[in-house]
C-alpha positions as CSV (number, residue, x, y, z in Angstrom):
1,M,-18.7,24.1,14.3
2,S,-16.7,27.0,15.1
3,N,-16.7,31.1,14.2
4,D,-13.1,31.1,13.0
5,P,-12.6,32.1,9.8
6,K,-9.7,30.2,9.8
7,L,-11.1,26.2,9.2
8,Q,-13.1,26.5,6.7
9,D,-16.2,23.7,5.9
10,S,-13.9,21.6,3.3
11,G,-16.9,19.3,2.7
12,P,-17.7,15.9,2.4
13,W,-15.2,13.5,2.5
14,W,-15.7,11.4,-0.9
15,K,-15.1,14.8,-2.7
16,H,-11.5,14.8,-2.0
17,G,-9.5,12.8,-4.4
18,H,-6.7,11.8,-1.8
19,V,-9.8,9.4,-0.2
20,W,-10.2,7.5,-3.0
21,L,-7.0,7.2,-3.6
22,L,-6.8,5.9,-0.1
23,V,-9.9,3.8,-1.1
24,A,-9.1,2.1,-4.4
25,G,-6.1,-0.1,-3.1
26,P,-7.8,-2.1,-1.3
27,A,-11.2,-2.1,-3.1
28,T,-8.6,-3.5,-6.7
29,V,-7.2,-6.3,-4.0
30,V,-11.1,-7.0,-3.1
31,V,-12.4,-7.2,-6.3
32,A,-9.0,-9.2,-7.5
33,G,-9.4,-12.0,-4.7
34,F,-12.9,-11.7,-5.7
35,A,-12.3,-12.6,-9.9
36,T,-9.9,-15.2,-8.3
37,A,-12.4,-17.1,-6.1
38,W,-14.5,-17.2,-9.2
39,I,-11.3,-18.8,-11.3
40,A,-10.9,-21.3,-9.1
41,L,-14.4,-22.4,-8.5
42,K,-14.7,-22.2,-12.2
43,S,-11.9,-24.0,-13.1
44,P,-10.4,-26.6,-9.9
45,D,-8.2,-28.6,-10.7
46,P,-7.5,-31.7,-12.4
47,V,-7.1,-34.6,-10.2
48,V,-3.7,-36.6,-10.1
49,E,-4.4,-40.4,-11.6
50,A,-4.2,-43.6,-9.3
51,D,-2.3,-44.6,-11.7
52,Y,0.7,-41.8,-11.6
53,Y,3.7,-43.3,-10.6
54,R,3.4,-46.0,-13.2
55,R,2.4,-44.2,-16.0
56,G,5.7,-42.1,-14.9
57,I,7.4,-45.0,-15.6
58,E,6.3,-46.5,-18.7
59,I,6.9,-42.5,-19.8
60,N,10.5,-43.4,-18.6
61,R,11.0,-46.6,-20.5
62,T,9.9,-45.2,-23.6
63,L,12.6,-42.6,-23.4
64,A,15.7,-44.6,-22.5
65,A,13.9,-46.7,-25.3
66,R,14.9,-44.0,-27.5
67,D,18.1,-42.7,-26.4
68,K,19.1,-46.0,-27.6
69,A,18.6,-46.2,-30.7
70,N,19.9,-42.8,-31.2
71,L,22.7,-44.4,-29.5
72,P,25.1,-44.7,-33.3
73,A,23.8,-41.3,-33.8
74,L,24.8,-39.8,-30.9
75,Q,28.5,-41.7,-30.7
76,G,29.0,-40.7,-34.7
77,R,28.4,-37.1,-33.5
78,N,30.3,-37.1,-30.5
79,H,33.2,-38.6,-32.8
80,A,33.8,-36.5,-35.3
81,A,33.2,-33.5,-33.5
82,T,36.1,-35.0,-30.9
83,P,39.7,-33.6,-31.8
84,A,42.2,-36.9,-33.7
85,H,45.5,-37.0,-31.5
86,P,48.4,-37.6,-33.3
């Protein structure tokens, strides 16, 4: 240390608020990373079933049958909404 009166000892680094402000950002990211890793390891994503394609085809057939059953109602609704031509 010098004997210059203008240079004062400002104390240890951990007693300054700005230092903690700079450290808080990276520390928060590290904690969030560990939390994300814990969540990922605790509940892994489910595996796609082997017959996913066949099940998708069955769902499409079910939806097509439902749409076909509703066809008369849809045609009636569309006819009622269509203005009459002179």
